[in-house]
Structures are given as C-alpha cells and as structure tokens.
C-alpha positions in Angstrom: 164.5 -6.4 -41.0 166.7 -9.1 -42.5 168.1 -12.5 -41.6 171.6 -13.8 -42.8 171.7 -17.0 -44.7 175.2 -18.3 -45.5 175.9 -19.4 -49.1 178.9 -21.3 -50.4 181.1 -19.5 -52.9 182.2 -21.0 -56.1 185.9 -20.6 -55.3 186.8 -22.7 -52.2 189.5 -20.3 -51.4 187.1 -17.5 -50.9 185.3 -16.8 -47.7 181.6 -17.6 -47.9 179.4 -14.6 -48.2 176.0 -14.0 -46.6 172.8 -13.3 -48.4 170.2 -11.3 -46.6 166.5 -11.9 -46.9 164.6 -8.6 -46.7 161.2 -9.4 -45.2 159.8 -6.0 -46.2 160.8 -6.7 -49.8 159.3 -10.2 -49.6 156.0 -8.7 -48.2 155.9 -6.2 -51.1 156.1 -9.1 -53.5 152.6 -10.2 -52.7 151.0 -8.0 -50.0 147.5 -9.1 -50.5 148.3 -12.9 -50.0 150.5 -12.2 -47.0 147.9 -10.0 -45.4 145.2 -12.7 -45.7 147.6 -15.3 -44.3 148.4 -13.1 -41.3 144.7 -12.5 -40.7 143.8 -16.2 -40.7 146.8 -17.2 -38.7 145.8 -14.6 -36.0 142.2 -16.0 -36.2 143.5 -19.5 -35.7 145.6 -18.5 -32.6 142.6 -16.6 -31.1 140.3 -19.5 -31.7 142.7 -22.0 -30.2 143.3 -19.9 -27.1 139.5 -19.2 -26.6 138.7 -22.9 -27.0 141.6 -24.0 -24.7 140.2 -21.8 -21.9 136.5 -22.6 -22.5 136.6 -26.3 -23.2 137.1 -27.4 -19.6 135.4 -30.0 -17.6 134.9 -27.6 -14.7 132.8 -25.4 -17.0 131.0 -28.0 -19.0 130.3 -30.3 -16.0 130.6 -28.5 -12.7 131.1 -30.8 -9.7 128.7 -28.8 -7.5 126.0 -29.2 -10.2 126.5 -33.0 -10.4 126.3 -33.3 -6.6 123.1 -31.3 -6.5 121.5 -33.3 -9.4 122.6 -36.6 -7.9 121.0 -35.7 -4.6 117.8 -34.7 -6.2 117.6 -37.9 -8.3 118.3 -40.1 -5.3 115.4 -38.4 -3.5 113.2 -38.9 -6.7 112.6 -35.2 -6.9 112.6 -35.2 -10.7 110.7 -31.9 -11.2 113.2 -30.1 -9.0 116.1 -31.7 -10.8 114.6 -30.7 -14.2 114.3 -27.1 -13.0 117.8 -27.1 -11.7 119.1 -28.4 -15.1 117.1 -25.7 -17.0 118.6 -23.0 -14.8 122.2 -24.3 -14.9 123.0 -23.5 -18.5 125.9 -25.8 -19.0 126.6 -28.7 -21.4 125.8 -31.5 -18.9 122.6 -29.9 -17.6 121.1 -29.9 -21.1 122.0 -33.6 -21.6 120.5 -34.7 -18.2 117.4 -32.5 -18.7 116.6 -34.4 -21.9 116.7 -37.7 -19.9 114.5 -36.4 -17.2 112.0 -35.0 -19.7 111.7 -38.4 -21.5 111.6 -40.7 -18.4 107.9 -41.4 -19.0 108.7 -43.2 -22.2 110.7 -45.9 -20.6 114.3 -46.5 -19.6 115.6 -47.4 -23.1 114.1 -44.3 -24.7 115.4 -42.2 -21.9 119.0 -43.4 -22.4 118.7 -42.9 -26.2 117.5 -39.3 -25.5 120.5 -38.6 -23.3 122.9 -39.9 -26.0 121.1 -38.0 -28.8 121.2 -34.7 -26.8 124.9 -35.2 -26.1 125.6 -35.6 -29.8 123.4 -32.6 -30.7 125.2 -30.4 -28.2 128.6 -31.7 -29.3 127.9 -30.6 -32.9 128.6 -27.0 -31.9 131.9 -27.9 -30.4 133.0 -29.8 -33.5 131.9 -27.0 -35.8 134.0 -24.5 -33.8 137.2 -26.5 -33.9 136.7 -27.6 -37.5 137.4 -24.0 -38.5 141.0 -24.7 -37.7 140.9 -27.6 -40.1 139.5 -25.3 -42.8 142.4 -22.9 -42.2 144.8 -25.8 -42.6 143.3 -26.5 -46.0 142.9 -22.9 -47.3 146.3 -21.6 -46.2 148.5 -23.7 -48.5 146.2 -22.9 -51.4 146.6 -19.2 -50.8 150.3 -19.6 -50.6 150.4 -21.5 -53.8 148.2 -18.9 -55.5 150.7 -16.1 -54.5 153.6 -18.1 -55.9 151.8 -18.8 -59.2 150.9 -15.2 -59.6 154.5 -14.2 -58.8 155.8 -16.6 -61.4 153.3 -15.3 -63.9 154.3 -11.7 -63.6 158.0 -12.6 -63.5 157.8 -14.3 -66.9 155.1 -12.2 -68.5 157.2 -9.0 -68.7 157.7 -8.6 -72.5 160.0 -5.6 -72.1 162.6 -7.6 -70.3 166.2 -7.2 -71.6 169.1 -9.6 -71.3 170.5 -7.5 -68.6 167.5 -7.9 -66.4 167.2 -11.7 -66.7 169.2 -12.1 -63.5 166.5 -10.2 -61.6 164.1 -13.0 -62.4 165.7 -15.3 -59.9 165.2 -12.7 -57.2 161.6 -12.5 -58.1 161.2 -16.2 -58.0 162.6 -16.4 -54.6 160.2 -13.8 -53.3 157.3 -15.5 -55.0 158.0 -18.8 -53.3 157.8 -17.1 -50.0 154.0 -17.1 -50.1 154.0 -20.9 -50.4 156.3 -21.2 -47.4 154.1 -18.8 -45.4 151.0 -20.8 -46.3 152.5 -24.1 -45.2 153.6 -22.6 -41.9 150.1 -21.3 -41.2 148.6 -24.6 -42.2 150.9 -26.7 -40.0 150.2 -24.5 -37.0 146.4 -24.7 -37.7 146.7 -28.5 -37.9 148.5 -28.7 -34.6 145.9 -26.5 -32.9 143.1 -28.6 -34.4 144.7 -31.9 -33.2 145.1 -30.7 -29.7 141.5 -29.4 -29.5 140.1 -32.5 -31.1 141.7 -34.7 -28.5 140.3 -32.5 -25.7 136.8 -32.5 -27.2 136.8 -36.3 -27.5 137.8 -36.7 -23.9 135.3 -34.2 -22.6 132.4 -35.6 -24.6 133.2 -39.2 -23.5 133.5 -38.1 -19.8 130.2 -36.2 -19.9 128.3 -38.9 -21.7 129.5 -41.6 -19.2 128.5 -39.3 -16.2 125.1 -38.5 -17.8 124.3 -42.2 -18.4 125.3 -43.0 -14.8 122.9 -40.3 -13.6 120.3 -41.6 -16.0 120.3 -45.0 -14.2 119.3 -43.1 -11.0 116.1 -42.0 -12.7 113.1 -44.2 -12.1 111.6 -44.4 -15.6 108.5 -46.0 -14.4 107.7 -43.1 -12.2 106.2 -41.2 -15.0 104.2 -44.1 -16.4 100.7 -43.8 -15.0 
C-alpha cells in the first residue's frame, strides 16, 4: 500500500515526479514500536467508546429511581428508601444511601456525607478516563524512542560505503515515522480524554445537586432519640 506525495524537481522545465511512501516498508523499519502504538490506540478507542456508552445520566441516575426515592422520603419512610438504594446499584443510589445512613448525626453531617460519597464514587470514573491521558503522554515517548533507535542504527553501521550514503536519508525518513505515529495517537487520546472529562464533570455536578436536593427532604432529627 502506498500514497503519492508530489515533490518539486530541480529543473523547472521538468515535470514534477511523485515519491511513494511504502507503509509496509515503514512498518518494517520499527515493527515493535508500531505494534505497541497500534495496540494502545485500539485500547484508547475501545475505552472511549465504552465510556461514551456507559457514562449516561439515564444509567447513573435513573428517573424512575429518583421518583421512587423522592416519594419515600416525602412519606418519611427512610428505612424503605435505604433498602431501595441498596438494591438499586447505581451511582446516585450509593450517594443518597450515605445521606440516609448518617441522618442521625444531624443535617450538616448528613450533607457532608453525601458530598464525600459523591467524591469517592467519582474517583473510579476519573481513574478510568485518566488512562487516556496516560496514553497521550506515553505515545509520543514511544514514537521518539523509535526514531532515536532508527537514527542510531542508521549511523552506527561501520561497514557503510560511500555508495550507500544516499540510503541513509531513506532510513531517516522511515525512522521519523514512529514519531509521527506517536503524535497522532497522542492527539487522538487527548481528544478522547477531553470529551469524556467534560461529560464526567457535567454528570457529577448534576448528580450531586440532585442528591443534595433529596437530602433536604430527609428529616435529620428523625433519627435523634
């Protein structure tokens, strides 16, 4: 597989020729580095797609769950609300359950427990998407490593003759390809990370605000006896 790249001829009267970049030959120049870059790029894409489909408000804070919990809290059926949260197994349920469990310690402590639980549950989300940021850091380093190794082997050949000096430039062009590939992977990973970061921030803010609103429905003095 090859792509044409037009280059200008030295003689303006000559028709410009075309150089062809052989991707197979480029891959053979540093197969180990290119394989790693392809693996981590595929990992980034899969992680981004998985997070895009799972980080949804409907899954982390189902509307039917909120309606049920709100109804139970208005009726002051706190034990039933706690059981419902424990059986729901979603992000918001864990946050609200912490508030109901700590209602006997007063309103302020209850609100702090809700916020603390929200931050604790959010750590897992941040750790997941931070893997994309790690890829964006590692990929250029791998690309640069491939380029440096290519340059090292290109100039280290002690058996080179004057007739083979021209082949060095071909080798240099192939070696630089790893840096280009590393930068492409890093840019894509940074774009994926930025989009997921924005979504996580919006989701956590929405869930925290809703959880605090439900927390105000809990009579904290109910548990003080």
